[in-house]
MOPAC internal coordinates of N, CA, C and O (Angstrom, degrees):
PM7 1SCF
backbone

  N    0.0000 0     0.00 0     0.00 0    0    0    0
  C    1.5665 1     0.00 0     0.00 0    1    0    0
  C    1.6486 1   103.93 1     0.00 0    2    1    0
  O    1.2310 1   115.63 1   143.62 1    3    2    1
  N    1.2229 1   125.91 1   -36.38 1    3    2    1
  C    1.4339 1   122.86 1  -179.50 1    5    3    2
  C    1.5387 1   109.66 1   -64.99 1    6    5    3
  O    1.2310 1   118.62 1   147.62 1    7    6    5
  N    1.3064 1   120.24 1   -32.38 1    7    6    5
  C    1.4546 1   122.17 1   178.99 1    9    7    6
  C    1.5550 1   111.16 1   -69.23 1   10    9    7
  O    1.2310 1   120.31 1   150.53 1   11   10    9
  N    1.3347 1   117.02 1   -29.47 1   11   10    9
  C    1.4713 1   119.08 1   174.97 1   13   11   10
  C    1.5198 1   108.29 1   -71.54 1   14   13   11
  O    1.2310 1   118.22 1   143.03 1   15   14   13
  N    1.2234 1   121.01 1   -36.97 1   15   14   13
  C    1.4946 1   123.97 1  -174.89 1   17   15   14
  C    1.5285 1   106.42 1   -69.95 1   18   17   15
  O    1.2310 1   120.37 1   140.60 1   19   18   17
  N    1.3406 1   116.89 1   -39.40 1   19   18   17
  C    1.5116 1   122.05 1   176.73 1   21   19   18
  C    1.4617 1   113.23 1   -58.76 1   22   21   19
  O    1.2310 1   122.00 1   130.51 1   23   22   21
  N    1.3772 1   113.77 1   -49.49 1   23   22   21
  C    1.4251 1   125.99 1   178.66 1   25   23   22
  C    1.6047 1   110.53 1   -55.43 1   26   25   23
  O    1.2310 1   122.69 1   126.73 1   27   26   25
  N    1.3524 1   112.46 1   -53.27 1   27   26   25
  C    1.5257 1   122.82 1   177.06 1   29   27   26
  C    1.5791 1   110.30 1   -52.04 1   30   29   27
  O    1.2310 1   124.71 1   131.43 1   31   30   29
  N    1.4073 1   108.57 1   -48.57 1   31   30   29
  C    1.4445 1   113.03 1  -174.10 1   33   31   30
  C    1.5290 1   111.07 1   -69.55 1   34   33   31
  O    1.2310 1   118.66 1   145.82 1   35   34   33
  N    1.2789 1   120.16 1   -34.18 1   35   34   33
  C    1.5162 1   124.48 1   178.59 1   37   35   34
  C    1.4723 1   105.77 1   -69.76 1   38   37   35
  O    1.2310 1   116.81 1   134.77 1   39   38   37
  N    1.2538 1   123.67 1   -45.23 1   39   38   37
  C    1.4767 1   125.83 1  -178.65 1   41   39   38
  C    1.5829 1   106.44 1   -62.54 1   42   41   39
  O    1.2310 1   117.97 1   135.51 1   43   42   41
  N    1.3145 1   121.47 1   -44.49 1   43   42   41
  C    1.5300 1   123.62 1   178.93 1   45   43   42
  C    1.4885 1   106.36 1   -63.17 1   46   45   43
  O    1.2310 1   120.32 1   135.46 1   47   46   45
  N    1.2691 1   117.00 1   -44.54 1   47   46   45
  C    1.5675 1   115.83 1  -179.95 1   49   47   46
  C    1.3665 1   109.79 1   -64.02 1   50   49   47
  O    1.2310 1   116.06 1   142.56 1   51   50   49
  N    1.3104 1   125.09 1   -37.44 1   51   50   49
  C    1.4127 1   127.31 1  -179.78 1   53   51   50
  C    1.5683 1   111.24 1   -66.03 1   54   53   51
  O    1.2310 1   122.47 1   133.99 1   55   54   53
  N    1.3520 1   112.87 1   -46.01 1   55   54   53
  C    1.5031 1   118.43 1   179.51 1   57   55   54
  C    1.5528 1   107.86 1   -57.69 1   58   57   55
  O    1.2310 1   120.25 1   127.38 1   59   58   57
  N    1.3615 1   117.13 1   -52.62 1   59   58   57
  C    1.4579 1   128.00 1  -173.25 1   61   59   58
  C    1.6186 1   102.33 1   -62.20 1   62   61   59
  O    1.2310 1   117.74 1   139.56 1   63   62   61
  N    1.2378 1   121.90 1   -40.44 1   63   62   61
  C    1.5220 1   120.46 1  -179.59 1   65   63   62
  C    1.5792 1   112.23 1   -67.66 1   66   65   63
  O    1.2310 1   121.28 1   141.74 1   67   66   65
  N    1.3447 1   115.17 1   -38.26 1   67   66   65
  C    1.4750 1   119.26 1   176.92 1   69   67   66
  C    1.5712 1   108.35 1   -68.29 1   70   69   67
  O    1.2310 1   121.13 1   139.32 1   71   70   69
  N    1.2519 1   115.44 1   -40.68 1   71   70   69
  C    1.4751 1   118.83 1   176.61 1   73   71   70
  C    1.4564 1   114.46 1   -62.50 1   74   73   71
  O    1.2310 1   121.46 1   139.04 1   75   74   73
  N    1.3575 1   114.82 1   -40.96 1   75   74   73
  C    1.5225 1   117.61 1   175.41 1   77   75   74
  C    1.5222 1   114.42 1   -65.29 1   78   77   75
  O    1.2310 1   120.31 1   138.13 1   79   78   77
  N    1.2630 1   117.00 1   -41.87 1   79   78   77
  C    1.4847 1   120.83 1   178.60 1   81   79   78
  C    1.5318 1   111.08 1   -65.63 1   82   81   79
  O    1.2310 1   118.50 1   146.32 1   83   82   81
  N    1.3808 1   120.47 1   -33.68 1   83   82   81
  C    1.3856 1   121.15 1  -178.10 1   85   83   82
  C    1.4363 1   112.45 1   -82.15 1   86   85   83
  O    1.2310 1   118.49 1   167.10 1   87   86   85
  N    1.3244 1   120.47 1   -12.90 1   87   86   85
  C    1.4990 1   123.90 1  -179.27 1   89   87   86
  C    1.4198 1   116.11 1  -118.54 1   90   89   87
  O    1.2310 1   120.61 1  -135.07 1   91   90   89
  N    1.3108 1   116.44 1    44.93 1   91   90   89
  C    1.5064 1   121.43 1   179.63 1   93   91   90
  C    1.5628 1   108.57 1   -92.46 1   94   93   91
  O    1.2310 1   118.19 1  -178.52 1   95   94   93
  N    1.2380 1   121.06 1     1.48 1   95   94   93
  C    1.5377 1   117.10 1  -178.25 1   97   95   94
  C    1.4641 1   105.33 1   -69.83 1   98   97   95
  O    1.2310 1   122.29 1   -27.34 1   99   98   97
  N    1.3923 1   113.22 1   152.66 1   99   98   97
  C    1.3889 1   122.10 1  -178.77 1  101   99   98
  C    1.5583 1   111.05 1   -86.82 1  102  101   99
  O    1.2310 1   121.09 1   -42.31 1  103  102  101
  N    1.2639 1   115.52 1   137.69 1  103  102  101
  C    1.5653 1   119.55 1   179.02 1  105  103  102
  C    1.4445 1   105.71 1  -127.63 1  106  105  103
  O    1.2310 1   119.99 1   -29.64 1  107  106  105
  N    1.3535 1   117.62 1   150.36 1  107  106  105
  C    1.4449 1   124.45 1  -177.02 1  109  107  106
  C    1.5219 1   110.19 1   -92.90 1  110  109  107
  O    1.2310 1   117.96 1   -58.53 1  111  110  109
  N    1.2912 1   121.49 1   121.47 1  111  110  109
  C    1.4037 1   126.50 1  -177.37 1  113  111  110
  C    1.5392 1   107.13 1  -109.02 1  114  113  111
  O    1.2310 1   119.56 1   -58.83 1  115  114  113
  N    1.3013 1   118.44 1   121.17 1  115  114  113
  C    1.4438 1   123.30 1   176.60 1  117  115  114
  C    1.4755 1   113.30 1  -105.09 1  118  117  115
  O    1.2310 1   120.86 1   -41.14 1  119  118  117
  N    1.2965 1   115.96 1   138.86 1  119  118  117
  C    1.5028 1   121.24 1   178.64 1  121  119  118
  C    1.5133 1   106.43 1  -155.20 1  122  121  119
  O    1.2310 1   123.70 1    -5.90 1  123  122  121
  N    1.3961 1   110.50 1   174.10 1  123  122  121
  C    1.5456 1   116.91 1  -178.35 1  125  123  122
  C    1.6023 1   104.51 1  -111.35 1  126  125  123
  O    1.2310 1   122.77 1   -43.91 1  127  126  125
  N    1.2529 1   112.30 1   136.09 1  127  126  125
  C    1.4365 1   114.99 1   177.19 1  129  127  126
  C    1.5248 1   107.65 1   -88.90 1  130  129  127
  O    1.2310 1   121.55 1     8.46 1  131  130  129
  N    1.3345 1   114.64 1  -171.54 1  131  130  129
  C    1.5404 1   120.26 1  -173.14 1  133  131  130
  C    1.5915 1   111.56 1   -65.41 1  134  133  131
  O    1.2310 1   121.55 1   156.88 1  135  134  133
  N    1.3080 1   114.64 1   -23.12 1  135  134  133
  C    1.4805 1   117.03 1  -177.97 1  137  135  134
  C    1.5086 1   109.22 1   -95.78 1  138  137  135
  O    1.2310 1   119.83 1  -166.07 1  139  138  137
  N    1.3108 1   117.92 1    13.93 1  139  138  137
  C    1.4811 1   129.07 1   176.36 1  141  139  138
  C    1.6253 1   107.27 1    64.51 1  142  141  139
  O    1.2310 1   117.63 1  -151.01 1  143  142  141
  N    1.1969 1   122.11 1    28.99 1  143  142  141
  C    1.4724 1   126.58 1   177.39 1  145  143  142
  C    1.5540 1   104.25 1   -97.45 1  146  145  143
  O    1.2310 1   124.11 1   -46.24 1  147  146  145
  N    1.3567 1   109.71 1   133.76 1  147  146  145
  C    1.5380 1   118.54 1   176.06 1  149  147  146
  C    1.4854 1   109.11 1   -63.13 1  150  149  147
  O    1.2310 1   120.90 1   -45.35 1  151  150  149
  N    1.2851 1   115.88 1   134.65 1  151  150  149
  C    1.4721 1   122.39 1   173.84 1  153  151  150
  C    1.4706 1   111.85 1  -122.32 1  154  153  151
  O    1.2310 1   114.42 1   -47.05 1  155  154  153
  N    1.3211 1   128.18 1   132.95 1  155  154  153
  C    1.3984 1   130.64 1   171.40 1  157  155  154
  C    1.4887 1   111.24 1  -112.32 1  158  157  155
  O    1.2310 1   120.06 1   -51.80 1  159  158  157
  N    1.3850 1   117.49 1   128.20 1  159  158  157
  C    1.3130 1   122.63 1   176.44 1  161  159  158
  C    1.5406 1   113.69 1  -129.39 1  162  161  159
  O    1.2310 1   118.87 1   -44.50 1  163  162  161
  N    1.2545 1   119.76 1   135.50 1  163  162  161
  C    1.5115 1   122.04 1  -179.01 1  165  163  162
  C    1.5412 1   104.88 1   -97.20 1  166  165  163
  O    1.2310 1   120.58 1   -56.60 1  167  166  165
  N    1.2708 1   116.50 1   123.40 1  167  166  165
  C    1.4917 1   125.15 1   178.62 1  169  167  166
  C    1.4751 1   108.65 1  -139.51 1  170  169  167
  O    1.2310 1   121.11 1   -25.43 1  171  170  169
  N    1.3603 1   115.49 1   154.57 1  171  170  169
  C    1.4816 1   119.97 1  -178.96 1  173  171  170
  C    1.5744 1   109.28 1   -62.02 1  174  173  171
  O    1.2310 1   120.99 1   -35.89 1  175  174  173
  N    1.2825 1   115.72 1   144.11 1  175  174  173
  C    1.4771 1   124.84 1   178.11 1  177  175  174
  C    1.5818 1   108.68 1   -53.90 1  178  177  175
  O    1.2310 1   120.76 1   140.77 1  179  178  177
  N    1.2310 1   116.15 1   -39.23 1  179  178  177
  C    1.4336 1   122.71 1  -177.39 1  181  179  178
  C    1.5572 1   110.68 1   -59.79 1  182  181  179
  O    1.2310 1   122.80 1   137.86 1  183  182  181
  N    1.2858 1   112.23 1   -42.14 1  183  182  181
  C    1.5405 1   116.35 1  -177.96 1  185  183  182
  C    1.5044 1   103.95 1   -70.39 1  186  185  183
  O    1.2310 1   116.31 1   138.72 1  187  186  185
  N    1.2743 1   124.62 1   -41.28 1  187  186  185
  C    1.5370 1   121.23 1  -177.90 1  189  187  186
  C    1.5627 1   108.38 1   -64.28 1  190  189  187
  O    1.2310 1   120.23 1   139.06 1  191  190  189
  N    1.3639 1   117.16 1   -40.94 1  191  190  189
  C    1.4515 1   116.36 1   176.28 1  193  191  190
  C    1.5205 1   119.08 1   -65.70 1  194  193  191
  O    1.2310 1   123.44 1   142.24 1  195  194  193
  N    1.2740 1   111.01 1   -37.76 1  195  194  193
  C    1.4898 1   118.46 1   178.30 1  197  195  194
  C    1.5572 1   110.45 1   -69.89 1  198  197  195
  O    1.2310 1   120.97 1   136.59 1  199  198  197
  N    1.3184 1   115.76 1   -43.41 1  199  198  197
  C    1.4219 1   118.57 1   178.03 1  201  199  198
  C    1.5192 1   112.67 1   -66.05 1  202  201  199
  O    1.2310 1   118.77 1   141.88 1  203  202  201
  N    1.3288 1   119.95 1   -38.12 1  203  202  201
  C    1.4478 1   119.82 1   169.07 1  205  203  202
  C    1.4186 1   116.76 1   -57.26 1  206  205  203
  O    1.2310 1   122.69 1   132.08 1  207  206  205
  N    1.3778 1   112.45 1   -47.92 1  207  206  205
  C    1.4752 1   119.75 1  -178.45 1  209  207  206
  C    1.6489 1   108.95 1   -62.89 1  210  209  207
  O    1.2310 1   121.56 1   139.91 1  211  210  209
  N    1.2677 1   114.62 1   -40.09 1  211  210  209
  C    1.4005 1   117.22 1  -179.25 1  213  211  210
  C    1.6120 1   114.75 1   -71.35 1  214  213  211
  O    1.2310 1   123.03 1   142.42 1  215  214  213
  N    1.2925 1   111.81 1   -37.58 1  215  214  213
  C    1.3908 1   112.42 1   171.56 1  217  215  214
  C    1.5592 1   120.47 1   -65.95 1  218  217  215
  O    1.2310 1   123.45 1   142.90 1  219  218  217
  N    1.3654 1   110.99 1   -37.10 1  219  218  217
  C    1.4883 1   119.71 1   171.56 1  221  219  218
  C    1.5774 1   111.88 1   -61.60 1  222  221  219
  O    1.2310 1   121.58 1   139.96 1  223  222  221
  N    1.3214 1   114.58 1   -40.04 1  223  222  221
  C    1.4341 1   117.76 1   178.73 1  225  223  222
  C    1.4718 1   111.25 1   -67.03 1  226  225  223
  O    1.2310 1   120.79 1   138.74 1  227  226  225
  N    1.3366 1   116.10 1   -41.26 1  227  226  225
  C    1.4941 1   119.33 1  -177.15 1  229  227  226
  C    1.5762 1   108.24 1   -65.38 1  230  229  227
  O    1.2310 1   122.42 1   132.95 1  231  230  229
  N    1.2929 1   112.98 1   -47.05 1  231  230  229
  C    1.5183 1   118.32 1   178.60 1  233  231  230
  C    1.6173 1   111.45 1   -54.29 1  234  233  231
  O    1.2310 1   121.87 1   130.17 1  235  234  233
  N    1.3196 1   114.03 1   -49.83 1  235  234  233
  C    1.4287 1   119.88 1   178.15 1  237  235  234
  C    1.5170 1   112.99 1   -62.40 1  238  237  235
  O    1.2310 1   119.73 1   143.06 1  239  238  237
  N    1.3279 1   118.13 1   -36.94 1  239  238  237
  C    1.4638 1   120.80 1   176.59 1  241  239  238
  C    1.4868 1   114.27 1   -68.37 1  242  241  239
  O    1.2310 1   121.19 1   139.81 1  243  242  241
  N    1.3769 1   115.34 1   -40.19 1  243  242  241
  C    1.5161 1   117.35 1   178.96 1  245  243  242
  C    1.5517 1   109.24 1   -71.37 1  246  245  243
  O    1.2310 1   120.14 1   146.50 1  247  246  245
  N    1.2335 1   117.33 1   -33.50 1  247  246  245
  C    1.5530 1   120.92 1   177.24 1  249  247  246
  C    1.6326 1   105.87 1   -65.04 1  250  249  247
  O    1.2310 1   121.00 1   137.14 1  251  250  249
  N    1.3313 1   115.70 1   -42.86 1  251  250  249
  C    1.4601 1   117.74 1   179.82 1  253  251  250
  C    1.5956 1   114.69 1   -64.69 1  254  253  251
  O    1.2310 1   124.76 1   143.42 1  255  254  253
  N    1.3474 1   108.47 1   -36.58 1  255  254  253
  C    1.5324 1   113.34 1   178.53 1  257  255  254
  C    1.6017 1   111.39 1   -64.22 1  258  257  255
  O    1.2310 1   123.11 1   134.70 1  259  258  257
  N    1.4223 1   111.64 1   -45.30 1  259  258  257
  C    1.4963 1   113.16 1   173.80 1  261  259  258
  C    1.4844 1   117.06 1   -62.84 1  262  261  259
  O    1.2310 1   119.29 1   142.53 1  263  262  261
  N    1.3091 1   118.96 1   -37.47 1  263  262  261
  C    1.4376 1   121.75 1   175.82 1  265  263  262
  C    1.5479 1   109.40 1   -65.22 1  266  265  263
  O    1.2310 1   119.45 1   141.42 1  267  266  265
  N    1.2489 1   118.66 1   -38.58 1  267  266  265
  C    1.4670 1   122.41 1   175.33 1  269  267  266
  C    1.4772 1   113.39 1   -59.30 1  270  269  267
  O    1.2310 1   123.61 1   133.80 1  271  270  269
  N    1.4551 1   110.68 1   -46.20 1  271  270  269
  C    1.4730 1   113.47 1  -178.60 1  273  271  270
  C    1.6266 1   109.93 1   -62.47 1  274  273  271
  O    1.2310 1   125.48 1   138.46 1  275  274  273
  N    1.3946 1   107.07 1   -41.54 1  275  274  273
  C    1.6184 1   112.46 1  -178.43 1  277  275  274
  C    1.4936 1   108.75 1   -54.27 1  278  277  275
  O    1.2310 1   123.29 1   131.84 1  279  278  277
  N    1.3370 1   111.29 1   -48.16 1  279  278  277
  C    1.5812 1   116.75 1  -173.17 1  281  279  278
  C    1.5870 1   109.15 1   -66.09 1  282  281  279
  O    1.2310 1   120.35 1   142.56 1  283  282  281
  N    1.3583 1   116.93 1   -37.44 1  283  282  281
  C    1.4341 1   115.96 1   177.41 1  285  283  282
  C    1.4542 1   114.97 1   -66.80 1  286  285  283
  O    1.2310 1   118.77 1   151.67 1  287  286  285
  N    1.3906 1   119.96 1   -28.33 1  287  286  285
  C    1.3887 1   125.41 1  -179.67 1  289  287  286
  C    1.5117 1   105.57 1   -76.35 1  290  289  287
  O    1.2310 1   119.98 1   142.24 1  291  290  289
  N    1.3321 1   117.64 1   -37.76 1  291  290  289
  C    1.5465 1   118.00 1   179.55 1  293  291  290
  C    1.5500 1   111.62 1   -67.92 1  294  293  291
  O    1.2310 1   122.00 1   142.28 1  295  294  293
  N    1.4401 1   113.78 1   -37.72 1  295  294  293
  C    1.4301 1   118.76 1   176.77 1  297  295  294
  C    1.5276 1   111.76 1   -62.67 1  298  297  295
  O    1.2310 1   121.17 1   135.06 1  299  298  297
  N    1.3624 1   115.37 1   -44.94 1  299  298  297
  C    1.4219 1   125.27 1   176.94 1  301  299  298
  C    1.6142 1   108.34 1   -52.91 1  302  301  299
  O    1.2310 1   121.39 1   125.00 1  303  302  301
  N    1.2662 1   114.95 1   -55.00 1  303  302  301
  C    1.4507 1   120.32 1  -179.46 1  305  303  302
  C    1.5190 1   116.09 1   -60.30 1  306  305  303
  O    1.2310 1   120.34 1   138.47 1  307  306  305
  N    1.3944 1   116.95 1   -41.53 1  307  306  305
  C    1.3730 1   122.99 1   172.95 1  309  307  306
  C    1.5074 1   114.39 1   -62.50 1  310  309  307
  O    1.2310 1   120.30 1   137.14 1  311  310  309
  N    1.3806 1   117.03 1   -42.86 1  311  310  309
  C    1.3919 1   121.42 1   176.68 1  313  311  310
  C    1.5903 1   115.38 1   -64.26 1  314  313  311
  O    1.2310 1   121.63 1   150.55 1  315  314  313
  N    1.3848 1   114.49 1   -29.45 1  315  314  313
  C    1.4308 1   112.70 1   179.77 1  317  315  314
  C    1.6168 1   104.05 1   -74.36 1  318  317  315
  O    1.2310 1   119.59 1   142.05 1  319  318  317
  N    1.3399 1   118.40 1   -37.95 1  319  318  317
  C    1.4838 1   119.09 1  -179.89 1  321  319  318
  C    1.5668 1   108.47 1   -63.55 1  322  321  319
  O    1.2310 1   119.59 1   140.41 1  323  322  321
  N    1.3257 1   118.38 1   -39.59 1  323  322  321
  C    1.4361 1   120.64 1   177.27 1  325  323  322
  C    1.5305 1   112.45 1   -60.76 1  326  325  323
  O    1.2310 1   121.66 1   135.77 1  327  326  325
  N    1.3049 1   114.43 1   -44.23 1  327  326  325
  C    1.4882 1   118.21 1  -179.91 1  329  327  326
  C    1.4835 1   110.10 1   -68.02 1  330  329  327
  O    1.2310 1   119.13 1   145.29 1  331  330  329
  N    1.3651 1   119.27 1   -34.71 1  331  330  329
  C    1.4866 1   121.26 1   179.96 1  333  331  330
  C    1.5075 1   105.41 1   -67.01 1  334  333  331
  O    1.2310 1   117.89 1   135.76 1  335  334  333
  N    1.2877 1   121.62 1   -44.24 1  335  334  333
  C    1.4867 1   125.32 1  -175.27 1  337  335  334
  C    1.5335 1   109.52 1   -69.34 1  338  337  335
  O    1.2310 1   121.09 1   145.93 1  339  338  337
  N    1.3932 1   115.52 1   -34.07 1  339  338  337
  C    1.4752 1   112.82 1   179.04 1  341  339  338
  C    1.5252 1   109.40 1   -78.64 1  342  341  339
  O    1.2310 1   117.71 1   155.37 1  343  342  341
  N    1.1958 1   121.96 1   -24.63 1  343  342  341
  C    1.5080 1   120.41 1   173.11 1  345  343  342
  C    1.6359 1   109.20 1   -69.17 1  346  345  343
  O    1.2310 1   122.28 1   141.87 1  347  346  345
  N    1.3610 1   113.24 1   -38.13 1  347  346  345
  C    1.4213 1   113.64 1  -179.08 1  349  347  346
  C    1.5153 1   110.45 1   -68.67 1  350  349  347
  O    1.2310 1   119.97 1   139.78 1  351  350  349
  N    1.3042 1   117.66 1   -40.22 1  351  350  349
  C    1.5684 1   124.50 1   175.64 1  353  351  350
  C    1.5193 1   105.25 1   -57.61 1  354  353  351
  O    1.2310 1   116.29 1   131.78 1  355  354  353
  N    1.2471 1   124.66 1   -48.22 1  355  354  353
  C    1.4556 1   126.63 1  -172.86 1  357  355  354
  C    1.5299 1   108.70 1   -67.84 1  358  357  355
  O    1.2310 1   122.58 1   145.38 1  359  358  357
  N    1.3759 1   112.67 1   -34.62 1  359  358  357
  C    1.4991 1   114.21 1   179.79 1  361  359  358
  C    1.5977 1   107.42 1   -73.22 1  362  361  359
  O    1.2310 1   119.78 1   142.56 1  363  362  361
  N    1.2284 1   118.03 1   -37.44 1  363  362  361
  C    1.4449 1   117.62 1  -179.88 1  365  363  362
  C    1.4867 1   113.84 1   -70.38 1  366  365  363
  O    1.2310 1   120.08 1   146.11 1  367  366  365
  N    1.3931 1   117.45 1   -33.89 1  367  366  365
  C    1.3335 1   122.53 1   175.97 1  369  367  366
  C    1.5927 1   115.01 1   -66.27 1  370  369  367
  O    1.2310 1   124.44 1   147.82 1  371  370  369
  N    1.3965 1   109.08 1   -32.18 1  371  370  369
  C    1.4588 1   111.73 1  -179.05 1  373  371  370
  C    1.5567 1   114.91 1   -76.80 1  374  373  371
  O    1.2310 1   120.81 1   158.38 1  375  374  373
  N    1.2515 1   116.06 1   -21.62 1  375  374  373
  C    1.4916 1   117.75 1   171.13 1  377  375  374
  C    1.4907 1   111.92 1   -69.33 1  378  377  375
  O    1.2310 1   123.07 1   -36.89 1  379  378  377
  N    1.3521 1   111.72 1   143.11 1  379  378  377
  C    1.4711 1   117.06 1  -174.80 1  381  379  378
  C    1.5068 1   110.87 1   -81.09 1  382  381  379
  O    1.2310 1   117.10 1   -23.83 1  383  382  381
  N    1.2446 1   123.12 1   156.17 1  383  382  381
  C    1.4028 1   126.94 1  -171.69 1  385  383  382
  C    1.5409 1   113.76 1   -64.45 1  386  385  383
  O    1.2310 1   121.18 1   145.02 1  387  386  385
  N    1.4035 1   115.34 1   -34.98 1  387  386  385
  C    1.5069 1   113.55 1  -177.88 1  389  387  386
  C    1.5680 1   106.81 1   -69.09 1  390  389  387
  O    1.2310 1   119.64 1   147.34 1  391  390  389
  N    1.2600 1   118.30 1   -32.66 1  391  390  389
  C    1.5011 1   116.69 1  -178.94 1  393  391  390
  C    1.5195 1   109.91 1   -62.63 1  394  393  391
  O    1.2310 1   119.08 1   136.72 1  395  394  393
  N    1.4045 1   119.36 1   -43.28 1  395  394  393
  C    1.3353 1   124.38 1   179.28 1  397  395  394
  C    1.5510 1   111.09 1   -61.08 1  398  397  395
  O    1.2310 1   120.51 1   138.59 1  399  398  397
  N    1.3135 1   116.64 1   -41.41 1  399  398  397
  C    1.4883 1   118.67 1  -176.64 1  401  399  398
  C    1.5644 1   109.39 1   -73.81 1  402  401  399
  O    1.2310 1   119.13 1   145.08 1  403  402  401
  N    1.3117 1   119.26 1   -34.92 1  403  402  401
  C    1.3959 1   118.35 1   177.65 1  405  403  402
  C    1.5145 1   113.15 1   -66.08 1  406  405  403
  O    1.2310 1   119.88 1   147.30 1  407  406  405
  N    1.3372 1   117.83 1   -32.70 1  407  406  405
  C    1.4653 1   118.60 1   178.02 1  409  407  406
  C    1.4600 1   109.75 1   -72.02 1  410  409  407
  O    1.2310 1   119.42 1   150.83 1  411  410  409
  N    1.3109 1   118.72 1   -29.17 1  411  410  409
  C    1.5653 1   118.69 1  -172.50 1  413  411  410
  C    1.5546 1   109.54 1   -85.69 1  414  413  411
  O    1.2310 1   119.71 1   161.15 1  415  414  413
  N    1.3994 1   118.17 1   -18.85 1  415  414  413
  C    1.4305 1   118.14 1  -179.60 1  417  415  414
  C    1.4720 1   112.19 1   -78.44 1  418  417  415
  O    1.2310 1   120.97 1   -42.34 1  419  418  417
  N    1.4130 1   115.75 1   137.66 1  419  418  417
  C    1.4755 1   116.18 1  -177.31 1  421  419  418
  C    1.4464 1   115.09 1   -82.97 1  422  421  419
  O    1.2310 1   120.10 1   180.00 1  423  422  421

């Protein structure tokens, strides 16, 4: 199994290297700075693509972390409800049957 991982890693590295060599052309990126002035910068296309990919990955990861935290909070809330209901069941089971029938008789 480790040999397969090495082969896959080498293939991915080769594909990324070819991609990097093919995308060295400069592109102009325009954005606004904090003073709302337009700024134009020339950067290699590879950097633009990798930055976009990295930003997308980061945003997806952050959203995943928040979703996981929300699910953990929901699980904790449901577990508290389950524990409360289990205590109530145990309490009701511990009462004797005559006590229950006396309370229900008018």
